[in-house]
C-alpha positions as CSV (number, residue, x, y, z in Angstrom):
1,M,89.6,69.4,99.1
2,L,86.5,71.1,100.5
3,L,88.2,71.9,103.8
4,A,91.2,73.4,101.9
5,A,88.9,75.6,99.8
6,L,87.0,76.8,102.9
7,K,90.3,77.7,104.6
8,R,91.5,79.7,101.5
9,L,88.2,81.6,101.4
10,E,88.3,82.2,105.1
11,A,91.9,83.6,104.9
12,T,90.9,85.8,102.0
13,V,87.8,87.3,103.7
14,E,89.8,87.7,107.0
15,A,92.6,89.5,105.1
16,E,90.1,91.9,103.5
17,T,88.4,92.6,106.8
18,E,91.7,93.3,108.6
19,A,92.9,95.6,105.8
20,L,89.7,97.6,105.8
21,V,89.7,97.9,109.6
22,A,93.4,99.0,109.6
23,H,92.7,101.4,106.6
24,A,95.5,99.6,104.8
25,P,95.7,99.7,101.0
26,L,94.0,96.9,99.2
27,D,94.4,95.4,95.7
28,H,90.7,95.3,95.0
29,A,91.1,93.6,91.7
30,E,93.2,90.8,93.1
31,L,91.0,90.4,96.2
32,N,87.9,90.1,94.0
33,R,89.6,87.6,91.8
34,A,90.6,85.5,94.8
35,K,87.0,85.6,96.2
36,S,85.5,84.8,92.9
37,Q,87.9,81.9,92.4
38,S,87.1,80.5,95.9
39,L,83.3,80.8,95.4
40,L,83.6,79.0,92.0
41,E,85.7,76.3,93.7
42,L,83.2,75.9,96.6
43,T,80.3,75.8,94.2
44,R,81.9,72.9,92.2
45,L,83.0,71.0,95.4
46,T,79.6,71.3,97.0
47,R,77.4,70.4,94.0
48,G,75.4,67.3,95.1
49,L,76.8,67.4,98.6
50,D,74.5,66.1,101.3
51,P,74.7,68.5,104.3
52,E,74.1,65.5,106.6
53,Q,77.4,64.0,105.4
54,V,79.6,67.0,106.3
55,D,82.2,66.0,108.9
56,A,82.8,67.9,112.1
57,A,85.9,69.7,111.0
58,T,84.2,71.0,107.8
59,A,81.2,72.1,109.8
60,I,83.4,74.0,112.2
61,H,85.1,75.8,109.3
62,L,81.7,76.6,107.7
63,A,80.5,78.1,110.9
64,R,83.8,80.2,111.3
65,L,83.5,81.3,107.6
66,R,79.9,82.4,108.2
67,D,81.0,84.5,111.2
68,K,83.8,86.0,109.3
69,L,81.5,86.8,106.4
70,V,79.1,88.6,108.7
71,R,81.9,90.7,110.2
72,N,83.3,91.4,106.7
73,Q,79.8,92.5,105.5
74,E,79.6,94.9,108.5
75,V,83.0,96.4,107.8
76,V,82.4,96.7,104.0
77,A,79.0,98.4,104.7
78,M,80.7,100.9,107.1
79,H,83.2,101.8,104.4
80,L,80.6,102.2,101.8
81,R,78.6,104.6,104.1
82,A,81.8,106.6,104.6
83,V,82.4,106.8,100.9
84,E,78.9,108.0,100.3
85,E,79.3,110.7,103.0
86,V,82.5,111.8,101.5
87,G,81.0,111.9,98.0
88,E,78.0,113.9,99.3
89,T,80.3,116.4,101.0
90,L,82.4,116.8,97.9
91,A,79.4,117.3,95.7
92,A,78.0,119.9,98.0
93,A,81.3,121.7,98.1
94,A,81.6,121.6,94.3
95,L,78.1,123.1,94.0
96,R,78.9,125.9,96.4
97,L,82.1,126.7,94.5
98,D,80.3,126.7,91.1
99,S,77.4,128.8,92.3
100,D,77.4,132.5,91.5
101,G,74.8,133.1,94.1
102,T,72.0,133.9,91.6
103,Y,69.7,131.2,93.0
104,T,70.8,131.4,96.6
105,A,68.0,132.3,99.0
106,R,68.7,135.6,100.7
107,I,67.2,136.9,103.9
108,A,66.0,140.5,103.6
109,P,67.2,142.8,106.3
110,A,64.6,143.6,108.9
111,H,63.2,147.1,108.8
112,G,62.2,148.5,112.0
């Protein structure tokens, strides 16, 4: 059961990462539901689990999942930075459009 849960979470994380890299549309609500469900399932399945008793196949899937989570975190962080930059650009443009120039610094012409 643990191995199946790890595979489901791995597939979900990989699908999210691939969609973000490809700029494909995502159903964020469904994706978050699937990740939350997988994390709840893993929490329940690993409660009281002795790490020394994990078999080789499960250990391999845990390592792969860790690697995919690291990659996913990098891609999500990159997208968040892009969203912040777009937001800042839009905010600056909106301020410029709303300004009547009253408080804009002006450079006086040089006399000479």
